C-alpha positions in Angstrom: 0.0 0.0 -0.1 1.8 3.2 -1.1 0.9 6.4 0.6 3.9 8.3 -0.2 4.1 9.2 -3.8 6.5 12.2 -3.2 9.3 9.7 -1.8 9.7 12.0 1.2 10.5 10.4 4.6 7.4 9.9 6.5 8.0 12.2 9.2 8.8 15.0 6.9 5.8 14.2 4.8 3.5 14.5 7.9 5.0 18.0 8.6 4.5 19.0 5.1 1.0 17.9 4.9 0.3 19.7 8.3 1.8 23.0 6.9 -0.1 22.7 3.7 -3.6 22.0 5.5 -3.1 24.8 7.9 -2.5 27.1 4.8 -5.5 25.9 2.9 -8.1 24.9 5.5 -11.5 26.4 4.5 -13.9 28.1 7.0 -17.5 26.9 6.7 -20.5 26.0 8.8 -21.3 22.4 8.9 -24.9 22.8 7.7 -23.6 24.9 4.6 -22.3 21.8 3.0 -23.7 18.7 4.8 -27.0 17.3 5.5 -26.6 16.2 9.1 -28.5 13.0 9.8 -27.7 12.1 13.4 -24.8 11.8 15.9 -23.3 8.4 16.0 -20.5 8.8 18.5 -19.4 10.9 21.2 -16.1 11.1 23.5 -13.6 13.4 25.2 -12.4 14.7 21.8 -15.9 15.8 20.6 -18.4 13.9 18.6 -19.0 12.0 15.3 -21.8 12.9 13.0 -23.4 10.9 10.3 -23.7 13.4 7.3 -24.2 13.2 3.6 -22.5 15.2 0.9 -23.2 13.4 -2.2 -22.4 10.1 -0.3 -22.8 9.2 3.3 -19.7 9.9 5.6 -18.7 10.2 9.2 -17.8 13.8 10.2 -15.5 14.1 13.2 -16.3 17.3 14.9 -13.8 18.7 17.7 -14.5 21.9 19.7 -11.8 24.6 19.3 -12.2 25.3 23.0 -10.6 22.0 23.9 -8.6 21.1 20.7 -5.2 22.7 19.6 -4.8 23.3 16.2 -1.7 21.3 15.8 -3.5 18.3 17.5 -6.3 18.5 14.9 -3.8 18.9 11.9 -1.7 15.9 13.2 -4.6 13.4 13.6 -5.8 14.4 10.2 -2.7 14.4 8.3 -1.6 11.0 10.0 -5.2 9.5 9.4 -5.0 10.7 5.7 -1.3 9.3 5.1 -2.5 5.9 6.3 -6.1 5.7 5.1 -5.1 3.7 2.1 -4.8 0.5 4.1 -7.7 -1.8 3.9 -7.7 -2.3 7.6 -7.5 1.2 8.6 -10.6 3.6 8.5 -10.5 5.8 5.1 -10.7 9.5 4.7 -12.3 11.7 1.9 -9.6 14.5 2.2 -12.1 16.9 3.6 -11.0 19.0 6.4 -12.2 22.4 7.4 -13.2 24.7 10.4 -16.2 26.4 11.4 -16.6 29.1 14.1 -16.5 26.7 16.9 -15.0 23.5 15.6 -12.4 21.8 13.6 -13.8 19.0 11.2 -12.7 16.3 9.0 -14.7 13.7 7.0 -13.8 9.9 7.1 -15.3 6.6 5.8 -18.6 5.5 7.3 -18.1 2.2 9.0 -21.6 0.7 9.8 -21.2 -1.8 12.5 -20.1 -1.9 16.1 -16.7 -1.6 17.7 -14.9 -4.6 19.1 -15.7 -3.8 22.8 -19.5 -3.9 22.2 -19.3 -7.5 21.3 -17.0 -8.8 24.0 -19.1 -10.9 26.4 -18.0 -10.4 30.0 -16.1 -13.3 31.5 -16.4 -15.1 28.2 -14.8 -12.9 25.3 -15.5 -13.8 21.7 -15.1 -16.9 19.7 -11.3 -17.9 19.1 -11.9 -18.0 15.3 -12.9 -14.3 15.6 -10.2 -13.5 17.7 -7.7 -14.9 15.1 -9.3 -13.0 12.1 -9.3 -9.7 14.1 -5.7 -10.2 15.3 -4.5 -10.8 11.8 -6.0 -7.8 10.4 -5.0 -5.3 13.4 -1.4 -6.7 13.1 -1.5 -5.9 9.5 -2.6 -2.3 10.2 -0.1 -1.9 12.8 2.8 -3.3 10.7 1.7 -0.6 8.0 1.7 2.1 10.7 4.9 1.3 12.1 6.5 0.9 8.7 5.7 4.6 8.2 7.6 5.7 11.1 4.3 6.2 13.3 2.8 4.9 16.5 -0.9 4.6 17.1 -0.8 4.8 21.0 -4.4 4.2 21.7 -4.7 0.4 20.7 -7.9 -0.8 22.4 -11.1 -2.7 21.5 -13.2 0.7 21.3 -10.8 1.7 18.4 -11.3 -1.6 16.4 -14.4 -1.2 14.2 -16.3 -4.3 13.1 -17.9 -4.4 9.6 -19.7 -7.8 10.5 -20.3 -9.7 13.7 -17.8 -12.5 13.1 -14.6 -10.1 12.4 -14.4 -11.1 8.9 -13.4 -7.3 8.2 -12.2 -4.9 10.9 -10.8 -1.4 10.7 -8.4 0.4 13.1 -9.8 3.9 13.9 -9.0 7.0 15.9 -5.5 8.5 15.4 -5.9 11.3 17.9 -2.9 10.2 20.1 -0.7 9.0 17.0 2.8 10.4 16.9 5.9 10.0 15.0 8.4 7.4 16.1 11.0 9.1 18.5 8.7 11.8 19.6 9.6 12.6 23.3 6.5 12.6 25.7 6.4 13.9 29.3 2.7 13.7 29.8 0.7 10.7 28.8 -2.9 9.7 27.7 -4.5 6.5 27.5 -6.5 3.6 29.0 -4.6 2.3 31.9 -4.8 -1.6 31.5 -3.5 -1.3 27.8 -0.5 1.0 28.8 2.9 -0.7 28.9 5.0 -0.7 32.2 7.3 2.1 30.9 4.2 4.4 30.5 2.6 3.4 33.8 5.8 4.3 35.5 5.5 8.0 34.1 2.1 8.4 35.7 2.1 7.6 39.6 -1.4 8.2 40.0 -3.0 9.1 43.4 -6.5 10.4 42.8 -6.3 13.2 40.4 -2.5 13.9 41.2 0.2 13.0 38.9 3.8 12.7 39.1 6.0 12.8 35.9 9.3 10.9 35.3 11.8 11.9 32.5 10.6 12.0 28.9 9.8 8.8 27.2 10.5 8.3 23.4 7.4 7.1 21.4 8.2 3.6 20.0 6.1 0.8 18.3 6.8 -1.4 21.4 3.9 0.7 23.0 1.4 -0.6 20.5 2.8 -3.9 20.6 2.1 -4.1 24.4 -1.4 -2.7 24.1 -2.1 -5.2 21.2 -1.2 -8.1 23.6 -3.6 -6.8 26.2 -6.3 -6.5 23.6 -5.8 -10.1 22.5 -6.1 -11.4 26.1 -9.3 -9.1 26.7 -11.1 -10.5 23.7 -10.2 -14.1 24.4 -11.3 -13.9 28.1 -13.8 -10.9 28.6 -11.8 -9.4 31.3 -8.6 -7.2 31.9 -5.3 -9.0 32.8 -4.6 -6.3 35.3 -5.7 -2.9 36.2 -2.4 -1.1 35.6 1.2 -2.4 35.1 2.6 -1.3 38.6 4.0 -3.4 41.3 1.0 -2.5 43.5 -1.2 -4.5 41.1 -1.4 -8.1 42.2 -2.4 -9.4 38.8 0.3 -7.7 37.0 2.8 -8.8 39.6 2.0 -12.4 39.0 2.3 -12.1 35.4 5.9 -10.2 35.9 7.2 -12.9 38.3 6.3 -15.5 35.7 7.8 -13.6 32.9 11.1 -12.9 34.9 11.6 -16.8 35.6 15.1 -17.7 34.5 13.7 -20.8 32.9 10.3 -19.6 31.8 7.8 -22.4 32.1 4.7 -23.0 30.0 3.5 -25.8 32.2 -0.2 -25.3 33.6 1.1 -25.4 37.2 3.6 -22.6 36.6 1.4 -20.3 34.6 -0.2 -17.4 36.8 -4.0 -18.0 37.6 -5.6 -15.7 35.2 -3.4 -17.3 32.3 -4.0 -20.8 33.0 -6.6 -21.2 30.2 -4.1 -20.7 27.5 -1.9 -23.2 25.8 1.9 -23.2 25.9 1.9 -21.6 22.2 -0.4 -18.9 23.3 1.6 -18.0 26.3 4.9 -18.0 24.3 3.2 -15.4 22.1 2.1 -13.4 25.1 5.4 -13.6 26.6 6.9 -11.9 23.5 4.1 -9.4 23.0 4.1 -8.5 26.7 7.7 -8.6 27.4 8.3 -6.2 30.5 11.4 -4.8 28.9 10.4 -3.0 25.7 13.6 -3.6 23.9 12.7 -7.4 24.2 9.2 -7.2 22.7 8.3 -8.8 19.4 7.0 -7.0 16.3 3.2 -7.1 16.0 3.8 -9.2 12.7 5.0 -12.2 14.7 1.4 -12.8 15.9 0.7 -13.7 12.3 3.0 -17.0 12.7 1.2 -18.0 15.8 -2.3 -17.6 14.4 -1.5 -19.1 10.8 0.0 -22.2 12.4 -3.4 -23.5 13.4 -2.4 -24.0 17.0 -5.1 -23.6 19.6 -5.1 -20.7 22.0 -7.1 -22.2 24.8 -6.6 -25.3 26.7 -9.7 -27.5 26.0 -10.3 -29.3 29.2 -9.4 -26.4 31.5 -12.1 -24.9 34.0 -11.9 -21.2 33.8 -10.5 -19.5 36.7 -11.9 -16.1 37.5 -10.2 -13.2 38.9 -10.3 -12.6 42.8 -11.4 -9.2 42.5 -15.1 -8.5 41.7 -14.1 -5.2 40.0 -11.7 -7.1 37.9 -14.4 -9.5 36.4 -16.0 -7.3 34.0 -15.3 -4.7 31.4 -16.3 -1.3 32.5 -17.4 1.5 30.5 -15.5 3.6 32.7 -12.2 4.8 31.0 -9.1 5.4 33.0 -7.6 8.6 31.5 -4.5 10.4 32.3 -4.0 14.2 31.5 -3.6 14.6 27.8 -1.5 16.8 25.8 -2.2 17.0 22.1 
């Protein structure tokens, strides 16, 4: 999939696109050009409207009061740069500003997100998980090959075009950055954050203590991808956050640090006992505590295409000890964002 006809380095191309878009962005009110059908999504960023302009499309609308122009331009230009991939939501090349909002138009994906189909304590069928994992891995490989990092991989940002994950699309590049960008403040959903990110945000209520800047690397997406695979196979999070104070994370970390890591059922942490040795080997690579030891997302393809089972067939499910840990919650753990 070629999205760089000028042959520029991807980081430079994004900067060029942002500069050109800033110079040419039109001023117009939504109702002047679009027929607004209904609101189809809402979040911290703003809202998404179903509109028509010759063809149906999804219009992402972000209030100027809470959105920096550079953040809007970055999200739009990165999304546009990557939208040629079949497993990434497409764009129409339409961006403008109204009196109170920044807006851009994207492909209308009719369906639900992955989060909506996960059955608590059950997950989704293994064949669907494998189909989903292959497509998300392909999208992430494409993103990373262009020197970019998504930074917000979670089920809510994986859109389904059907109920069996025959076709999925990765969405929402609001947190995406060029590889190597140094970040001091972070944003995201805590259960999907890698240990190096959780170490930056020591949360005590609404207070935040910051560590030295961290370089944005594909390994952040690799970790989140591993957590997503666990979640959709089980229907619950593996932990609340990757910190020593979290017992569930500590159990996994102790297993991962074993000098001779064992895949025997008796040695695997309780929440992970349902998985086969092959699956645990995959998780051990995706969720390596040391970011430098994490595999690429593309290595998941080998495990999926090998035809090996993910779950042990005869094992009785072991539920988390904490009642709060049993179910997915619509509550999103958010840290302070800088975009």
